[in-house]
VOGU-375668 format. One record per residue: y, z, x of N, C-alpha, C in turn; residue number from 1; residue in three letters. Coordinates in Angstrom, 1 decimal. Last residue first. Layout:
residues N
+--------+--------+--------+--------+--------+--------+--------+--------+--------+-----+-----+
:    n_Y :    n_Z :    n_X :   ca_Y :   ca_Z :   ca_X :    c_Y :    c_Z :    c_X :   k :   r :
+--------+--------+--------+--------+--------+--------+--------+--------+--------+-----+-----+
:      Y :      Z :      X :      Y :      Z :      X :      Y :      Z :      X : NUM : ALA :
...
+--------+--------+--------+--------+--------+--------+--------+--------+--------+-----+-----+
END
This chain:
residues 83
+--------+--------+--------+--------+--------+--------+--------+--------+--------+-----+-----+
:    n_Y :    n_Z :    n_X :   ca_Y :   ca_Z :   ca_X :    c_Y :    c_Z :    c_X :   k :   r :
+--------+--------+--------+--------+--------+--------+--------+--------+--------+-----+-----+
:  -16.6 :   80.5 :   70.9 :  -15.6 :   80.5 :   71.7 :  -15.2 :   79.0 :   72.0 :  83 : UNK :
:  -17.0 :   81.3 :   67.4 :  -17.5 :   80.4 :   68.7 :  -16.3 :   80.7 :   69.5 :  82 : UNK :
:  -18.5 :   82.0 :   64.2 :  -17.7 :   82.5 :   65.2 :  -17.6 :   81.5 :   66.8 :  81 : UNK :
:  -18.9 :   81.4 :   60.8 :  -19.2 :   81.0 :   62.3 :  -18.0 :   81.4 :   63.0 :  80 : UNK :
:  -19.5 :   83.6 :   58.3 :  -18.3 :   83.0 :   59.0 :  -18.9 :   82.5 :   60.5 :  79 : UNK :
:  -20.5 :   84.2 :   55.2 :  -20.7 :   83.8 :   56.3 :  -19.8 :   82.9 :   57.0 :  78 : UNK :
:  -18.7 :   86.8 :   53.0 :  -19.5 :   85.8 :   52.9 :  -19.9 :   85.3 :   54.7 :  77 : UNK :
:  -16.5 :   88.3 :   50.7 :  -17.2 :   88.3 :   51.7 :  -18.0 :   86.8 :   51.8 :  76 : UNK :
:  -12.7 :   88.5 :   50.2 :  -13.7 :   88.0 :   50.0 :  -14.9 :   88.1 :   51.0 :  75 : UNK :
:  -10.2 :   89.2 :   50.7 :  -10.9 :   90.4 :   49.6 :  -12.2 :   89.6 :   49.4 :  74 : UNK :
:   -9.3 :   87.7 :   52.2 :   -8.9 :   88.8 :   52.7 :  -10.1 :   89.7 :   51.8 :  73 : UNK :
:  -11.2 :   84.1 :   52.3 :  -10.0 :   85.3 :   52.0 :  -10.2 :   86.7 :   52.5 :  72 : UNK :
:  -12.3 :   82.9 :   55.5 :  -12.5 :   83.5 :   54.2 :  -11.2 :   84.2 :   53.6 :  71 : UNK :
:  -12.0 :   79.9 :   57.5 :  -11.4 :   81.4 :   56.9 :  -12.1 :   81.7 :   55.6 :  70 : UNK :
:  -12.8 :   78.0 :   60.4 :  -12.7 :   78.1 :   59.3 :  -12.0 :   79.5 :   58.5 :  69 : UNK :
:  -14.2 :   79.9 :   62.8 :  -14.2 :   78.6 :   62.6 :  -13.9 :   78.3 :   60.9 :  68 : UNK :
:  -13.0 :   82.3 :   64.8 :  -13.1 :   82.1 :   63.8 :  -13.6 :   80.6 :   63.4 :  67 : UNK :
:  -13.5 :   82.9 :   68.4 :  -12.4 :   82.4 :   67.2 :  -13.5 :   81.9 :   66.2 :  66 : UNK :
:  -13.9 :   85.3 :   70.9 :  -14.4 :   84.3 :   70.1 :  -13.4 :   84.0 :   68.8 :  65 : UNK :
:  -13.9 :   85.7 :   74.5 :  -12.9 :   85.8 :   73.5 :  -13.8 :   84.8 :   72.3 :  64 : UNK :
:  -16.0 :   87.8 :   76.5 :  -15.4 :   86.2 :   76.4 :  -14.8 :   86.7 :   74.8 :  63 : UNK :
:  -17.7 :   89.8 :   76.7 :  -16.9 :   89.9 :   77.9 :  -16.0 :   88.4 :   77.9 :  62 : UNK :
:  -17.9 :   92.1 :   73.8 :  -17.9 :   90.9 :   74.4 :  -17.1 :   90.7 :   75.6 :  61 : UNK :
:  -16.7 :   94.1 :   72.4 :  -17.8 :   94.8 :   73.5 :  -18.0 :   93.1 :   74.3 :  60 : UNK :
:  -15.5 :   93.1 :   70.0 :  -15.0 :   93.5 :   71.2 :  -15.4 :   94.0 :   72.5 :  59 : UNK :
:  -16.5 :   91.9 :   67.6 :  -17.2 :   91.7 :   68.8 :  -16.1 :   92.0 :   70.2 :  58 : UNK :
:  -15.2 :   92.9 :   65.5 :  -16.9 :   93.2 :   65.5 :  -17.3 :   92.7 :   66.8 :  57 : UNK :
:  -13.0 :   92.0 :   65.6 :  -13.1 :   93.4 :   66.0 :  -14.4 :   93.7 :   66.1 :  56 : UNK :
:  -12.6 :   89.4 :   64.8 :  -12.9 :   89.6 :   66.2 :  -13.0 :   91.2 :   66.5 :  55 : UNK :
:  -11.8 :   89.7 :   61.7 :  -13.5 :   89.5 :   62.4 :  -13.4 :   89.4 :   63.8 :  54 : UNK :
:  -10.0 :   92.8 :   61.7 :  -10.1 :   91.2 :   61.8 :  -11.5 :   91.1 :   62.4 :  53 : UNK :
:   -8.2 :   95.2 :   59.6 :   -9.4 :   95.0 :   60.5 :   -9.5 :   93.5 :   60.5 :  52 : UNK :
:   -4.8 :   95.3 :   59.8 :   -6.0 :   95.3 :   58.9 :   -6.9 :   94.7 :   60.2 :  51 : UNK :
:   -2.0 :   95.2 :   60.8 :   -3.1 :   96.4 :   61.2 :   -4.6 :   96.5 :   60.3 :  50 : UNK :
:   -0.1 :   93.4 :   59.9 :   -0.4 :   94.5 :   59.0 :   -1.2 :   95.5 :   59.5 :  49 : UNK :
:   -1.0 :   91.2 :   61.7 :    0.4 :   92.2 :   62.0 :    0.5 :   93.2 :   61.0 :  48 : UNK :
:   -3.8 :   90.8 :   63.1 :   -3.1 :   90.8 :   61.9 :   -1.9 :   91.8 :   62.5 :  47 : UNK :
:   -5.9 :   88.3 :   64.8 :   -5.1 :   89.4 :   65.0 :   -4.5 :   89.4 :   63.7 :  46 : UNK :
:   -7.6 :   86.2 :   64.5 :   -7.9 :   87.0 :   65.5 :   -7.2 :   88.4 :   65.6 :  45 : UNK :
:   -9.0 :   86.1 :   60.7 :   -8.0 :   86.0 :   62.0 :   -8.4 :   86.5 :   63.4 :  44 : UNK :
:   -9.8 :   86.9 :   58.4 :  -10.5 :   86.0 :   59.0 :   -9.8 :   85.3 :   60.1 :  43 : UNK :
:   -9.9 :   90.4 :   57.8 :   -8.8 :   89.4 :   57.6 :  -10.1 :   88.5 :   58.6 :  42 : UNK :
:  -11.4 :   92.3 :   55.3 :  -11.6 :   92.1 :   56.6 :  -10.7 :   90.6 :   56.7 :  41 : UNK :
:  -12.4 :   92.7 :   52.7 :  -11.3 :   93.5 :   53.4 :  -11.2 :   93.4 :   54.5 :  40 : UNK :
:  -15.8 :   92.1 :   52.8 :  -14.7 :   92.1 :   52.0 :  -13.7 :   93.0 :   52.7 :  39 : UNK :
:  -17.6 :   90.8 :   55.8 :  -17.3 :   91.9 :   54.5 :  -16.1 :   91.9 :   54.2 :  38 : UNK :
:  -19.0 :   88.3 :   57.0 :  -17.8 :   88.9 :   56.8 :  -17.9 :   89.8 :   55.7 :  37 : UNK :
:  -21.6 :   87.7 :   58.9 :  -21.6 :   88.3 :   57.4 :  -20.1 :   88.9 :   57.2 :  36 : UNK :
:  -21.1 :   85.5 :   61.3 :  -21.1 :   87.1 :   60.9 :  -21.1 :   86.8 :   59.5 :  35 : UNK :
:  -22.9 :   84.0 :   64.1 :  -22.9 :   83.6 :   62.4 :  -22.7 :   85.2 :   62.0 :  34 : UNK :
:  -21.8 :   82.6 :   67.0 :  -22.6 :   83.6 :   66.3 :  -22.0 :   83.3 :   64.7 :  33 : UNK :
:  -21.9 :   81.1 :   70.3 :  -21.8 :   80.9 :   68.8 :  -22.5 :   81.9 :   68.1 :  32 : UNK :
:  -20.8 :   80.3 :   73.3 :  -21.1 :   81.3 :   72.5 :  -21.0 :   81.1 :   71.0 :  31 : UNK :
:  -21.0 :   78.2 :   76.3 :  -20.7 :   78.3 :   74.8 :  -21.6 :   79.4 :   74.1 :  30 : UNK :
:  -19.7 :   78.8 :   79.4 :  -20.9 :   78.8 :   78.5 :  -20.3 :   79.2 :   77.3 :  29 : UNK :
:  -17.4 :   76.4 :   81.2 :  -17.4 :   77.5 :   80.4 :  -18.8 :   77.5 :   79.3 :  28 : UNK :
:  -17.8 :   75.3 :   84.5 :  -17.9 :   74.7 :   82.8 :  -18.2 :   76.1 :   82.2 :  27 : UNK :
:  -15.5 :   75.8 :   86.9 :  -17.2 :   76.0 :   86.4 :  -16.9 :   75.6 :   84.7 :  26 : UNK :
:  -14.1 :   74.4 :   89.6 :  -14.0 :   74.7 :   88.1 :  -15.3 :   74.7 :   87.2 :  25 : UNK :
:  -13.2 :   75.7 :   92.7 :  -14.2 :   75.2 :   91.7 :  -13.9 :   75.4 :   90.5 :  24 : UNK :
:  -10.3 :   74.5 :   94.5 :  -10.6 :   75.7 :   93.8 :  -11.7 :   75.1 :   92.8 :  23 : UNK :
:   -8.9 :   72.2 :   95.9 :  -10.1 :   73.1 :   96.2 :  -10.8 :   74.2 :   96.0 :  22 : UNK :
:   -7.6 :   71.3 :   93.3 :   -6.8 :   72.0 :   94.7 :   -8.0 :   72.7 :   95.6 :  21 : UNK :
:   -9.9 :   71.7 :   91.8 :   -8.7 :   71.2 :   91.5 :   -7.9 :   72.2 :   92.7 :  20 : UNK :
:  -13.5 :   70.2 :   91.3 :  -12.7 :   71.0 :   92.0 :  -11.1 :   70.8 :   91.7 :  19 : UNK :
:  -16.8 :   70.1 :   90.0 :  -15.2 :   69.6 :   89.9 :  -14.3 :   70.6 :   90.4 :  18 : UNK :
:  -19.5 :   68.1 :   90.0 :  -18.7 :   69.1 :   90.5 :  -17.4 :   69.0 :   90.6 :  17 : UNK :
:  -21.4 :   67.1 :   87.2 :  -20.4 :   66.9 :   88.1 :  -20.0 :   68.0 :   88.9 :  16 : UNK :
:  -23.3 :   67.5 :   85.3 :  -23.6 :   68.2 :   86.5 :  -22.9 :   67.6 :   87.6 :  15 : UNK :
:  -22.4 :   66.7 :   82.8 :  -22.5 :   68.2 :   83.1 :  -22.9 :   68.6 :   84.3 :  14 : UNK :
:  -19.8 :   64.1 :   83.9 :  -21.1 :   64.6 :   83.4 :  -21.5 :   66.1 :   83.8 :  13 : UNK :
:  -16.5 :   63.0 :   82.8 :  -17.3 :   63.6 :   83.8 :  -18.9 :   64.0 :   83.1 :  12 : UNK :
:  -14.0 :   60.8 :   82.1 :  -15.2 :   61.6 :   81.6 :  -16.1 :   61.8 :   83.1 :  11 : UNK :
:  -10.4 :   60.9 :   82.4 :  -11.9 :   60.7 :   83.0 :  -12.8 :   61.4 :   82.5 :  10 : UNK :
:   -8.3 :   61.7 :   81.1 :   -9.4 :   61.4 :   80.3 :  -10.4 :   60.8 :   81.0 :   9 : UNK :
:   -5.9 :   60.2 :   83.6 :   -6.1 :   61.2 :   82.5 :   -7.3 :   60.8 :   81.7 :   8 : UNK :
:   -6.9 :   59.5 :   86.9 :   -6.5 :   59.0 :   85.4 :   -7.1 :   60.2 :   84.4 :   7 : UNK :
:   -7.5 :   60.4 :   89.3 :   -6.1 :   60.4 :   88.8 :   -5.8 :   59.9 :   87.6 :   6 : UNK :
:   -9.8 :   61.9 :   91.3 :   -9.8 :   61.2 :   90.1 :   -8.2 :   61.5 :   89.7 :   5 : UNK :
:  -11.7 :   61.4 :   94.0 :  -10.8 :   62.0 :   93.5 :  -10.1 :   61.2 :   92.5 :   4 : UNK :
:  -15.3 :   62.4 :   94.8 :  -14.2 :   61.3 :   93.9 :  -13.0 :   62.1 :   93.7 :   3 : UNK :
:  -16.9 :   64.4 :   95.0 :  -16.4 :   63.7 :   96.1 :  -15.2 :   62.5 :   96.0 :   2 : UNK :
:  -17.6 :   65.4 :   92.7 :  -18.7 :   64.9 :   93.5 :  -17.9 :   64.2 :   94.8 :   1 : UNK :
+--------+--------+--------+--------+--------+--------+--------+--------+--------+-----+-----+
END
């Protein structure tokens, strides 16, 4: 809002307009989902063994989601997903 900030950790309000080198920075909209993870799905964003991951259920979204916590591969249950 017209103030030059040089102090690391300066707090801003939700309504503040923030620019870095003249480029506006926009607050990212938060998205949260509750996923019922089936058995035989990995609770990570990728898997080097090629197994299905919880993020595979959200491939069509324009933003990336991450699991909050984890469930074992052979366990089913509720898992929180957020960006």
